[in-house]
C-alpha positions as CSV (number, residue, x, y, z in Angstrom):
1,M,88.5,131.9,48.4
2,D,92.1,132.9,47.6
3,K,92.8,132.7,51.4
4,F,92.0,129.0,51.5
5,R,93.0,125.8,49.9
6,S,90.7,122.8,49.4
7,E,91.6,119.5,50.9
8,H,89.7,116.3,51.2
9,D,89.4,113.2,53.3
10,L,87.0,110.3,53.5
11,L,84.2,112.6,54.6
12,G,84.6,115.0,51.7
13,D,86.2,118.4,50.9
14,K,87.1,121.0,53.4
15,Q,88.6,124.5,53.3
16,V,91.9,125.0,55.0
17,P,93.6,128.4,55.6
18,I,96.1,128.7,52.8
19,E,99.0,129.6,55.2
20,A,98.3,126.8,57.6
21,Y,100.6,123.8,57.8
22,Y,97.9,121.7,59.3
23,G,95.2,120.2,57.0
24,V,91.7,118.9,56.6
25,Q,91.6,116.5,59.6
26,T,93.0,119.1,61.9
27,V,90.3,121.5,60.8
28,R,87.6,118.9,61.5
29,A,89.1,118.4,65.0
30,M,89.1,122.1,65.6
31,E,85.4,122.2,64.8
32,N,84.5,119.0,66.7
33,F,86.4,119.6,69.9
34,V,85.8,123.0,71.4
35,V,86.1,121.7,74.9
36,S,88.9,123.0,77.2
37,N,90.1,125.8,74.9
38,I,93.6,124.5,75.8
39,P,95.4,123.4,72.6
40,I,97.9,120.6,72.5
41,S,100.5,123.3,71.8
42,S,100.2,124.3,75.4
43,F,102.4,121.3,76.2
44,P,105.5,121.9,74.1
45,Y,107.3,118.7,75.3
46,F,104.3,116.7,73.9
47,I,104.7,118.3,70.5
48,Q,108.5,117.9,70.5
49,S,107.9,114.2,71.3
50,L,105.8,113.9,68.2
51,G,108.6,115.5,66.2
52,Y,111.1,113.0,67.6
53,I,108.8,110.0,66.9
54,K,108.1,111.0,63.3
55,K,111.8,111.6,62.7
56,A,112.7,108.2,64.2
57,T,110.0,106.5,62.0
58,A,111.3,108.2,58.9
59,L,114.8,107.0,59.6
60,A,113.6,103.5,60.3
61,N,111.5,103.5,57.1
62,M,114.5,104.6,55.1
63,E,116.6,101.8,56.6
64,Y,113.9,99.4,55.5
65,K,114.0,101.1,52.1
66,I,110.2,101.6,52.1
67,L,110.5,105.5,52.1
68,D,112.1,107.5,49.3
69,P,115.2,109.1,50.8
70,K,114.4,112.4,49.3
71,V,111.0,112.4,50.9
72,G,112.4,111.0,54.1
73,K,115.0,113.8,54.4
74,A,112.3,116.4,53.9
75,I,110.2,114.8,56.6
76,I,113.2,114.8,58.9
77,G,113.9,118.5,58.2
78,A,110.3,119.3,59.1
79,C,110.6,117.2,62.3
80,D,113.8,119.0,63.3
81,E,112.0,122.3,63.2
82,I,109.3,120.9,65.4
83,I,111.9,119.5,67.8
84,A,113.5,123.0,67.9
85,G,110.2,124.5,69.0
86,K,109.1,125.9,65.7
87,L,105.6,125.5,64.2
88,L,104.1,125.3,67.7
89,D,101.2,127.5,66.7
90,Q,100.3,124.9,64.0
91,F,99.0,122.5,66.7
92,P,95.6,124.0,67.6
93,V,93.7,120.8,68.4
94,D,92.0,120.8,71.8
95,A,93.8,118.7,74.4
96,I,90.5,116.9,75.2
97,Q,89.3,115.1,72.1
98,G,87.6,112.0,70.9
99,G,89.3,109.4,68.7
100,A,92.0,108.1,71.0
101,G,94.4,110.8,69.9
102,T,93.9,110.5,66.2
103,S,93.4,114.2,65.8
104,T,96.7,114.9,67.5
105,N,98.6,112.4,65.4
106,M,97.0,113.7,62.2
107,N,97.7,117.2,63.2
108,A,101.4,116.2,63.4
109,N,101.3,114.3,60.2
110,E,99.7,117.2,58.3
111,V,102.1,119.8,59.6
112,I,105.1,117.7,58.9
113,A,103.9,116.8,55.4
114,N,103.2,120.4,54.4
115,R,106.4,121.7,55.8
116,A,108.3,118.9,54.0
117,L,106.6,119.9,50.8
118,E,107.8,123.5,51.2
119,L,111.4,122.2,51.9
120,L,111.0,120.3,48.6
121,G,109.9,123.5,46.8
122,K,106.3,122.3,46.5
123,E,103.0,123.9,47.5
124,K,101.1,123.0,50.7
125,G,98.5,120.4,50.1
126,D,100.4,118.7,47.2
127,Y,100.1,115.3,48.9
128,K,101.0,113.3,45.8
129,V,104.6,114.2,46.7
130,V,104.5,114.0,50.5
131,H,101.3,112.5,52.0
132,P,100.4,112.8,55.7
133,N,99.3,109.1,55.9
134,N,101.3,107.4,53.2
135,H,104.7,108.9,54.1
136,V,104.7,110.7,57.4
137,N,102.6,108.0,59.2
138,L,104.2,105.1,57.4
139,S,104.6,102.0,59.6
140,Q,102.6,103.7,62.4
141,S,99.2,104.1,64.0
142,T,97.9,106.7,66.4
143,N,97.8,103.8,68.8
144,D,101.5,103.5,69.1
145,V,102.5,107.1,68.3
146,Y,100.1,108.8,70.8
147,P,101.0,106.8,74.0
148,T,104.7,107.0,73.1
149,S,104.4,110.7,72.8
150,I,102.8,110.9,76.3
151,R,105.6,108.8,77.7
152,L,108.4,110.9,76.2
153,G,106.7,114.2,77.1
154,A,106.1,113.0,80.7
155,A,109.7,111.7,81.1
156,W,111.1,115.1,80.1
157,K,108.7,117.1,82.1
158,L,109.5,115.0,85.2
159,N,113.1,116.2,85.0
160,G,111.8,119.7,85.7
161,L,109.7,118.6,88.6
162,L,112.5,116.6,90.1
163,S,114.8,119.7,89.9
164,E,112.2,121.7,91.8
165,L,111.7,119.0,94.4
166,L,115.4,118.9,95.0
167,L,115.5,122.7,95.4
168,F,112.5,122.6,97.7
169,K,114.1,119.9,99.8
170,G,117.3,122.0,100.0
171,S,115.3,125.1,101.2
172,L,113.7,123.0,104.0
173,E,117.2,121.6,105.0
174,A,118.6,125.2,105.1
175,K,115.8,126.2,107.5
176,S,116.3,123.1,109.6
177,E,119.9,124.3,110.2
178,E,118.9,127.9,110.8
179,F,116.3,126.8,113.4
180,H,118.3,124.0,115.0
181,D,118.4,125.6,118.4
182,V,114.8,127.0,118.5
183,L,113.0,125.0,121.2
184,K,109.3,124.6,120.8
185,M,106.4,122.3,121.7
186,G,105.6,119.3,119.4
187,R,101.9,118.7,119.0
188,T,99.7,115.7,118.3
189,Q,96.0,116.0,117.5
190,L,96.5,119.8,117.9
191,Q,97.3,119.3,121.6
192,D,100.6,119.9,123.4
193,A,102.8,116.8,123.2
194,I,106.5,117.0,124.0
195,P,109.3,119.5,123.2
196,M,111.3,119.4,120.0
197,T,113.2,122.0,118.0
198,L,111.8,123.9,115.0
199,G,114.8,122.7,113.1
200,Q,113.7,119.1,113.7
201,E,110.3,119.9,112.3
202,F,111.8,121.4,109.1
203,A,114.2,118.5,108.8
204,A,111.4,116.0,109.0
205,W,109.6,117.7,106.1
206,A,112.9,117.6,104.1
207,V,113.2,113.9,104.6
208,S,109.6,113.4,103.5
209,V,110.3,115.3,100.3
210,G,113.4,113.2,99.8
211,Q,111.3,110.1,99.9
212,D,109.0,111.5,97.2
213,I,112.0,112.3,95.0
214,E,113.1,108.7,95.1
215,R,109.5,107.4,94.3
216,L,109.3,109.8,91.4
217,R,112.7,108.7,90.0
218,I,111.5,105.1,90.1
219,T,108.2,105.9,88.4
220,Q,109.9,107.9,85.7
221,T,111.6,104.8,84.5
222,L,108.2,103.3,83.6
223,M,107.9,106.0,80.9
224,Y,110.9,104.5,79.0
225,E,109.1,101.3,77.9
226,I,107.3,102.2,74.6
227,N,105.0,100.4,72.1
228,M,106.3,101.9,68.8
229,G,105.9,99.3,66.1
230,A,102.6,98.0,67.6
231,T,100.6,99.9,65.0
232,A,96.8,99.4,65.4
233,I,96.5,96.9,68.2
234,G,99.9,95.5,68.9
235,T,100.3,93.0,66.1
236,G,102.5,95.2,64.0
237,L,100.3,95.1,61.0
238,N,101.7,97.3,58.1
239,A,105.1,97.6,59.7
240,P,108.2,95.6,58.6
241,K,109.4,92.6,60.7
242,G,111.5,93.8,63.6
243,Y,110.3,97.4,63.2
244,A,109.7,97.9,67.0
245,E,113.3,97.3,67.8
246,V,114.6,99.4,64.9
247,V,112.4,102.4,65.5
248,T,113.0,102.3,69.3
249,R,116.7,102.2,68.7
250,Y,116.5,105.4,66.5
251,L,114.2,107.1,69.0
252,A,116.5,106.3,71.9
253,E,119.5,107.7,70.0
254,L,117.6,110.9,69.1
255,T,116.1,111.6,72.5
256,K,119.1,110.3,74.7
257,L,116.5,108.5,76.8
258,P,117.0,104.8,77.7
259,L,114.0,103.6,75.7
260,I,113.1,100.0,75.3
261,P,110.4,98.2,73.2
262,S,107.6,96.7,75.2
263,H,107.8,93.0,75.7
264,N,104.2,92.4,74.6
265,L,103.0,95.1,72.2
266,I,99.4,94.0,72.4
267,Q,99.4,94.5,76.2
268,A,101.3,97.7,76.0
269,T,98.9,99.2,73.5
270,H,95.8,99.0,75.8
271,D,97.4,99.0,79.2
272,T,97.7,102.4,80.9
273,G,98.8,101.2,84.3
274,S,102.0,103.1,84.2
275,F,100.1,106.4,83.8
276,I,98.0,105.5,86.9
277,E,101.2,104.8,88.8
278,L,102.8,108.1,87.8
279,S,99.6,110.0,88.6
280,G,99.5,108.3,92.0
281,V,103.0,109.5,92.8
282,L,102.1,113.0,91.8
283,K,99.1,112.8,94.1
284,R,101.3,111.6,96.9
285,I,103.7,114.5,96.5
286,A,100.9,117.0,96.2
287,A,99.1,115.7,99.3
288,K,102.3,115.7,101.4
289,V,103.4,119.2,100.3
290,S,99.9,120.4,101.0
291,K,100.2,118.9,104.5
292,I,103.4,120.9,105.0
293,C,101.5,124.0,104.0
294,N,98.8,123.2,106.5
295,D,101.4,123.1,109.2
296,L,102.9,126.4,108.0
297,R,99.5,128.0,108.2
298,L,98.9,126.6,111.8
299,L,102.4,127.5,113.1
300,S,102.1,131.1,111.7
301,S,98.5,131.6,112.8
302,G,97.6,134.7,114.7
303,P,99.7,136.6,115.0
304,R,98.3,137.7,118.4
305,A,95.6,135.1,118.9
306,G,97.2,132.0,117.4
307,I,100.3,129.8,117.7
308,N,102.6,132.4,116.1
309,E,105.8,130.3,116.3
310,I,106.9,131.3,112.9
311,N,106.4,134.3,110.5
312,L,105.7,133.7,106.8
313,P,106.9,136.5,104.5
314,P,104.0,138.9,103.8
315,M,103.1,138.7,100.1
316,Q,100.0,140.9,99.8
317,P,97.4,142.7,101.9
318,G,94.9,140.1,103.3
319,S,91.6,141.9,103.4
320,S,89.6,144.6,101.7
321,I,88.0,145.5,105.0
322,M,90.4,144.6,107.8
323,P,93.4,146.9,107.9
324,G,96.7,145.2,108.7
325,K,95.6,141.7,107.9
326,V,98.1,139.5,106.0
327,N,97.1,136.0,105.0
328,P,99.2,132.9,104.2
329,V,98.4,133.1,100.5
330,I,101.3,131.0,99.2
331,P,100.4,127.9,101.3
332,E,96.8,128.5,100.4
333,V,97.5,128.3,96.6
334,V,99.6,125.2,97.2
335,N,96.6,123.6,98.9
336,Q,94.4,124.4,96.0
337,V,96.9,123.0,93.4
338,A,97.0,119.8,95.5
339,F,93.3,119.4,95.4
340,D,93.3,119.8,91.7
341,I,96.0,117.2,91.3
342,I,94.1,114.8,93.5
343,G,91.1,115.4,91.2
344,N,93.2,114.8,88.2
345,D,94.4,111.5,89.6
346,L,90.8,110.3,89.9
347,A,90.1,111.4,86.3
348,I,93.2,109.5,85.1
349,T,92.1,106.4,87.1
350,L,88.6,106.4,85.6
351,A,90.0,107.0,82.1
352,A,92.4,104.1,82.5
353,E,89.6,101.9,83.7
354,A,87.4,102.8,80.8
355,G,89.8,101.2,78.2
356,Q,88.1,98.4,76.2
357,L,89.6,95.4,74.6
358,E,92.7,96.3,72.5
359,L,92.7,100.1,73.0
360,N,92.1,102.8,75.6
361,V,90.4,105.7,73.7
362,M,90.5,107.9,76.8
363,E,94.3,108.6,76.5
364,P,93.8,112.2,75.5
365,L,92.3,112.9,78.9
366,I,95.1,110.9,80.6
367,A,97.6,113.0,78.7
368,F,95.9,116.3,79.5
369,K,95.6,115.6,83.2
370,L,99.1,114.2,83.6
371,F,100.7,117.1,81.9
372,T,98.6,119.6,83.8
373,S,99.5,118.0,87.1
374,I,103.2,117.9,86.4
375,N,103.1,121.6,85.2
376,Q,101.1,122.8,88.2
377,L,103.1,120.9,90.8
378,T,106.4,122.1,89.2
379,N,105.2,125.7,89.2
380,V,103.7,125.8,92.6
381,L,106.8,124.2,94.3
382,K,108.9,127.1,92.8
383,I,106.4,129.6,94.2
384,L,106.4,127.9,97.6
385,R,110.1,127.8,97.9
386,E,110.9,131.3,96.6
387,R,108.0,133.2,98.0
388,C,107.5,131.5,101.3
389,I,110.0,129.0,102.7
390,V,113.2,131.0,102.2
391,G,111.7,134.0,104.0
392,I,110.3,132.2,107.1
393,T,111.6,133.5,110.4
394,A,111.2,132.1,113.9
395,N,109.7,133.7,117.0
396,K,112.2,132.1,119.3
397,E,111.0,133.6,122.6
398,R,107.4,132.7,121.8
399,C,108.4,129.1,121.1
400,R,110.3,128.9,124.4
401,L,107.5,130.4,126.4
402,M,105.0,127.9,125.2
403,V,107.3,125.0,126.1
404,E,107.8,126.3,129.7
405,N,104.1,126.8,130.2
406,S,103.1,123.5,128.6
407,I,101.6,120.6,130.5
408,G,103.5,118.4,128.0
409,L,106.6,118.7,130.1
410,V,105.1,116.3,132.6
411,T,105.7,113.4,130.1
412,A,109.4,113.6,130.9
413,L,108.5,112.7,134.6
414,V,106.7,109.4,133.8
415,P,109.8,107.2,134.0
416,T,110.6,108.6,137.4
417,L,107.2,109.2,139.0
418,G,104.9,106.8,137.0
419,Y,102.0,107.5,134.7
420,E,99.3,107.8,137.5
421,T,101.2,110.4,139.5
422,C,102.0,112.4,136.5
423,S,98.4,112.3,135.4
424,E,97.5,113.9,138.8
425,I,100.2,116.5,138.4
426,A,98.9,117.4,134.9
427,K,95.3,117.6,136.1
428,K,96.2,119.9,139.0
429,A,98.2,122.1,136.6
430,L,95.3,122.4,134.3
431,R,92.8,123.0,137.1
432,T,94.9,125.7,138.9
433,N,96.6,127.1,135.9
434,G,99.9,126.4,137.7
435,S,103.1,125.1,136.3
436,V,104.2,121.4,136.4
437,Y,107.5,122.6,137.9
438,Q,106.0,124.3,140.9
439,I,103.5,121.5,141.6
440,V,106.2,118.8,141.7
441,L,108.2,120.9,144.2
442,E,105.3,121.8,146.4
443,E,104.1,118.2,146.6
444,G,107.6,117.0,147.4
445,Y,107.8,114.5,144.5
446,L,111.4,115.5,143.6
447,S,114.2,117.8,144.8
448,K,114.9,120.9,142.8
449,E,118.2,119.5,141.6
450,D,116.6,116.3,140.2
451,L,113.7,118.2,138.8
452,D,115.9,120.7,136.9
453,R,117.9,117.9,135.5
454,I,114.8,115.9,134.3
455,L,112.8,118.8,133.1
456,S,115.5,120.6,131.2
457,P,113.8,120.8,127.8
458,E,117.1,120.3,126.0
459,S,117.7,117.0,127.8
460,M,114.5,115.7,126.4
461,L,115.6,116.2,122.8
462,Q,117.3,113.5,120.7
463,P,120.7,114.8,119.3
464,F,119.9,117.0,116.3
């Protein structure tokens, strides 16, 4: 028994490991929620957010003179350690949990209270001096702390994602410059269309990523509106008058984020629409990057019996039975991450819809899926850029050969010969396996000089 201390809550007494900074409610949560086996400590920004929030509330409570400055300073000292990345192993609660995040909030309250006790020279569990609820959670509720911590954590994590997106966009732009003179066939519906350059193809992908960056930046601003001071349902019960503005001011100063209090705290406490919007943007990015990877797989297919216009850098042997086979494993893993993010978006949407009356109790799932999507998308973009995009090479002669042999060249003759005539030329070329060029000359539709001018593939390209 000397390795445990006894703590109690409204359900009774519970044994807590004597060295643990967490307490009885955390122990109950650990017993109740063995679900994902992914603890909240797996998301450090989330835990740091809790540290910032509890520090800001302590400062606000001291300003209102409702928290003993000695206790408040000890709480702030414990919060500073959490903000610095310490005590992370003291947050063992499963990321998926019942109770609308109460287990997470109490985990933070208990860790901060017990560390504050140590800083005051007291024993862990001596809650008469620093109490998790009476002091650390003063003027708060899980229902304003938890959604605010999601918003702060997401806002910070999005900075990393935005950085990776910018690097990814830059890598595509570099390839567009490298391949600016590589003529190739454009394709629609997997059929030959008209000529373009490989550089144009990469440039278009870069523009697409750039659009996503702007959407993400706009959505990030939604995370800056917080409901601190709402307490239980948004009425501010048990918090001093004007508390929302004061605590938000402190939190903004501490985090250096442009935080503002929600206009209507009741609405903000139950409305999770901003999380749906953020998840939707993450889904958009994932789907579009996955489409790029589909294109990379197609363009590199073969190498002998496929399109084979580009070469992806080989990352590993592709088969346990087929010697020499190398697969596009990096685009494949991006596809799978995209599918997971799309699934996460559905889970977030359903969780947001499941809110009832003045609270959404499904926010732990929203937090888990949001942080997972941001993490995975950030990580896989780095992998895609470093282990695929930068090493892509072009098969220039193969690209040119397919242009010269393509029926798609006939499209350039439509303004001169008309659609019907060009259709006949195309059909004959397909039927005889001949070239558009030779058929036009043989049938006397155009002189060689005019044909060479019109059918010069370079003349069909817009300026690059």
